[in-house]
N, C-alpha and C positions, 0 to 999 in steps of 0.2 A: 391202290393208286393214289398219287399225291393229289391233295385238294387243289383244284385249279386256282383258287384265290391265293394260295400260298406258294405257287410256283415262282421260280426266279425270273428275272427280267428276260434273259436270253431264251430260256425255255418257252416262255409265253409268246415271245415274238416268233420263234421258229415254228411253233405249232398253231399259230393264229389262224392261218388259212383253213386248217383242217377242223376248225370248230363248226364249220358249215360244210354241207356236201360239196365235193369238187368233182367235176366231170371226169369220168374214166379213171378215177383214183389218183389223179395227178397230185404230186406233193406241193406244187405251187399252183396258185390260181392262174389258169391259162390267160393269154392275152386275147381279149375280145375286141376285135377291130370294128364291129358293126356300130353304125351311128343311129340305126333305127331298129325298133323291136316290135315284131308283129304278134298279134293275138288272134286265136281262132274265134273268140267270142268278142264282138264289138262292145258288149256291155262291160266286159272285163277291162278293155282298153279305157273306157270312160271312167271306171272305178279307179284305175291307176292314176289318171289325170286329175281326178278329184281328191286324191289322197285317201280314198276309202280302202284301198288295197295296195300292198307292196308290189313294186314292179318297176320296169324301166320304160321311159317315154321316148327320150331322144338323147344322143350322146353328150350333148352340152349340159344336161342336167343329171347325168349319172350313167355309170357303166359297170358291169360286174367286176372287171379288173380293178377299177378305181374304188369301188365299194369295198373290196377286200383290203385294199390299202387303208381306207378310212377306218375299217374295223380294227386293223392292226394298230393304228395311231391312237385310237380311242383307248385301247387296252394299255398302250404305253403310258398315256397321260392319266389313266384311271378316270376317264371322262364318261360323258353320257352319249355324245355323238360327235362326229368329225365331218367336215367338208374339205375336199381337196381342190386345189386350184393349180393353174398352169405354172405359177411362180410364187415365191414368198411375198413379193410385192403385190401380186394380184390378191392374195389372201388379205393383206392389210387394206388394200383399196376396196375390197368387198365390204369391209366394216363401214367405210365411209358411204359407199353406194347403198348398202343394205340397211343401215341403222341410223344414220344422221340426217338431219334436216337443216335448212337455212335457219340461222339463229342459235343453233346448238353450240355449246362451248366444249372444248377438249383441253385437258391438261396432259402435257407430254413431257417426258424426259428430254432435257436439252442435249444429252449425250446419246446420239442416235447414229445408226447406220445412215450413210449419206443419202441414199435414195429415199429412205423413210423420212428424213428431215425435209427433203425436197417435196415429197408428197404432202406433208403437213403444211408447208409454206403455200402450196397450191390450194389446199383446203381452206386456209385462213383467208385467201383472196376470193373465195367463193361464198362468203357469208357465214362461215363457221369458224369463228376465231379460235386460235390455238395458243395457249400459254405454255411457254417452255420453261421448265424449272430444273434445278439440280435435285435429282431424286434420291441422292444419298442420305437425305434427311427428310423425314415425313413432314416436318414443319413447313418446308418449302412448298410441298404439294397442298397442304391444308390452306395456306395463305392464298393460293391461286384459285381455289374453288369458288364457283359462282352459282347462283340459283339455277342457271341453265346448263351447268356442267353435266354432260351425258356420260363421259367416260374418262378414265385415267389410263394412260398408255406408258408402259416402261419396258425396257429390255432387262434381262437378268444381269448380264455382263455387257457393258457397252463396248462397241466396236468403233475405234481400235484402242482406246485408252484404258479399257478394262475397269471403269468405275462400276461398282456394284450397288444397285438400287436398295433402298431401305424396304425390302420387299414385304416383310411380315407386317410392319407397322402401317405401310400404305394400304395393305389388304384390310387391316382392321378399320382404318379410316373410311375406305370405300364401303365396307359392309355397314358401318354405322350410318353413313349418309345415303345409302341406297344407290350408289354410283357403280356402273359397270367397270370392273377392273380387268384390263387387258394386258397380258404379259407376253412379250416375245421371248420364247424359250430357246431360240436358235443357238445362242452362244453356249448354252449349257447342255441342251438336248434333254429328252425325257429320261435318259439314263442317269445323268448327273443330278437332275432336279425335276420335281413336278410342281408347277406353279399352283396347282390346286391346294397344296399344303399351306399356302399363304393367302388363300381366299380368292384367287383369280377366277373370274367368271368365264373369260375366253382366253385361250392359249394359242399363240401363233407359233408355227414352226416353218422355217424355210427348209423344205425337205431336201433341197439340193445339197445342203451342207452335211452335217454329221449323220443324219438319218440315212440318206442315200449313200453318201460317203465316198463315192468313186469319181465324182466330177463328170458323170456321163448322162445326167438327166436333171431337168429343171422341175421344180414343184414346190407347192406351199400348202399349208393346212390351217384350219381354224377348228379348235376343239372346245365344245361346250362342256365345262366341268360339272354342270348341274347345280352349282352353288348360287348362281345369281337368280333373283326373283324377277322374272320378266314381267310380272304384273306391275312392277314399279317403273318400268321403262315406258315412257309416253309415246314412243314412235312406232309401236307395233300396230299394223293395220288390222282392221276388223276381220278381214278375210283369213288372217293367220291366228286369230284368237279362237277359232273353232277347234283348234287342237288343245291338248292338255297344256296348261301354262308353262310347264317345263320345256316344251317343244317349240314355243313361240319364236324364240330367237333363231334357232336353226331353220325353221320353216321359212321365215322371212329372208334370212341370209341365203338360203338355197335359191329362192325365187328372185330376189332383188340383187343379190351379190354374185350369184353364179349363173342362173338362167338369163337374166337381163344384162348383166355385166359381160358375160360371154367368155370369161377366162378359164375355160374348162381344161382340166388335166387330161392329156391323152393316155390311152391304155398302155402304149409301149413304154412311156416314161414311168407310169405307175408301176409297171412290172419291174423295171430297173430299180426304182426306189424301194420297192418291197423286198426284193432279193438283197439289195445293199443293206437294208436295215437289220438283217439277220446277224451281221457281224459288228453291229454298232458298239455294243459293250466291249468287245475285244479290242476294237480299234481305239475307242476313247480311253480305255485304260492305258494303252501303249502311248497314245498321243499326250495324255496328261502327265505321265511319268517323264517322258522326254522333254516336254515343255518346262516342267519344274527344274529338271537338270540343266537345261539350256539357260533358263532365267537366272539360276544361281551362278552359273559360270560367267555370264555376261555382267551380272551385278557386281562381281568381284574384280572385274577388269577395269583399270583406270581409264582406258580408252572409250569406255561407255559411260555416258553422262547419267542415264536413268533407265531403269527397267520397270515396266508396268505389267504386273502379273499378280492376280489375287492370291496365288499360292505363296508369295513371299511375305514374311512377317512385317516388312516395311510398307506393304500396301495399305492405304488408309481404310479399306473395307475388308481386310483379311479376316477379321473376327466374324463378320457377317457371312462371308463366303465359307469359312470353316464350319459354321453352325448349320448352314443350309445345304451345301453341295456335297455330293459324294466325293468329288475331286474337283480340281480347279480348271479343267479343260485344256484344250490344245492351242489356245490363242494367247499371244502376248505381244507387246510392242516395246521397242527400246529406242533411245536417242543416243547418237554417237557424240563423242566429245568434240568440242570446237576444233575446227581445222581438218576433220575427217569428212570427206565427201561421201554422202550416202550412196550415190550412184556408183562411185568407184568401189565402195565396199560390196554392194550387191553384185557387181560384175566379177568380183573375186570369188564369190561362192561357187562351189562346184557341184553340190547336191541340191540345195534349195533352188527352186525355180521362181523367177520373177513372173508373177501371174496374179490375176484378181479372182480369187475364190477362197472359200474357207472349208474346213472339214474334209479335205481331199486325203487320199492315201499318201500323196506326195507332199513334202514340205514346200509351202509357197510363201514368197516374200513380196512386199510391195512398198515403195516409198509413198506414204500416205498423202502428204501435202501436195504432191505433184501429180497425183492420179485421182483416186476415188474421192478426195476432199478438195480437189483443185477448184471446182466450181463455186465453193462457198466463199472464197476470198480469205485474205489473211486475218481480218478482224474476227470473223465468225470462227475460224480455226483456232485463233488465240483464245477465244472465250470457251472453247471446248478442250483446251489444254493440248492442242495438237501442234507440236514443234515442227519446224521446217525439216528437221533431220529425222523425224519419226519413221521408223520402219516397223511394219506390221508383219508378224510371223504366224502362219497357220501350220502347226507342226503335224507332220504325217506319221507314217508307221515305219519309217526307216530305222535301222539300228541306232540306238541312242548314242553310242560311242562315235559312230560315223558323223552324226549331226553335230556333236560337240566339237569334234576336230574340224569340221567344215567351217563352223562359225568362228572358231578360234583362229584358224589359219588365215581367214579373210581379214582379220584385224592386224596381222603381222606385217 
């Protein structure tokens, strides 16, 4: 039999549930809808609450169906442990709730998903200042560090302008300074990239996107890669230091970021996400191939002013992406030439659907400045390189030829 450690990505995901006993021989972990878990022995219940014994207390803090998904994501990311949340934003919010205190400082990429940017703006108004930097060069991150910097936060590929962070060198900097390095892996997914390879201590995934992949369930996760030394993190409460040091971060995040914050993932959504993840590699291979073909076609058309996709040699961080990622993903954005209305163009598309999501089986398009980044205002958008005509494309699994023809005919 093949060594489990050497099995391929999809094989590992497909057979993840069966690494532990499943009721009645089911191939998938069943959906456990109970929110309370009873014990015949009251002492055992107390042991579970005190962390002396494995078990379930209450649905907000854990559930067998959710646990199976957490195990699956841990294997995907080659991590130590994973916590799942109701959404990707809840996972990021749990970092604030569970690990930061007033007076702490955060260094964050300035090229962020709109809602993450909004969250950091809120955090900075609550006594935890956030410095926004261009993460494509580690020097910008280093200059922003302060004695009270607790974490550095970056995305692998920025949404929607596709800037790629200087991931490896930022990881080296954080390791040398003893700073928690948090990498949002949503745009690449664990199939294309594992942030552990560049020294990330915590990995964020919006499970709604490529991992679930079908636009039918919300979810988010935090994975502890096991690389960060939690004894160097000053905000771990004494009550969580009774565990082995490697478990301190997850213990506090589960209590403060999940139990107290309350953003628990439901079992039905966990089941959808788990089943969806089984075809992730197949979907992402198709999406990445089609995205590259579309990006090349659009970049050759004079009616398109610019195409932003790491797979194009013209992309400023193409070399970094080529060295780190298995492929370049299914997301790109482009700007139309002057005089072409982006709304008219979108309305001429026959296959791509105007909608706000990523990593769906269907190709989705959205006019960025007028929707998901509208709240930021023109000055902030300009600082992020977001043109008023920018269109974001999340490529689905349709036939590549059909997509190319659709995007071409809408230009005619």
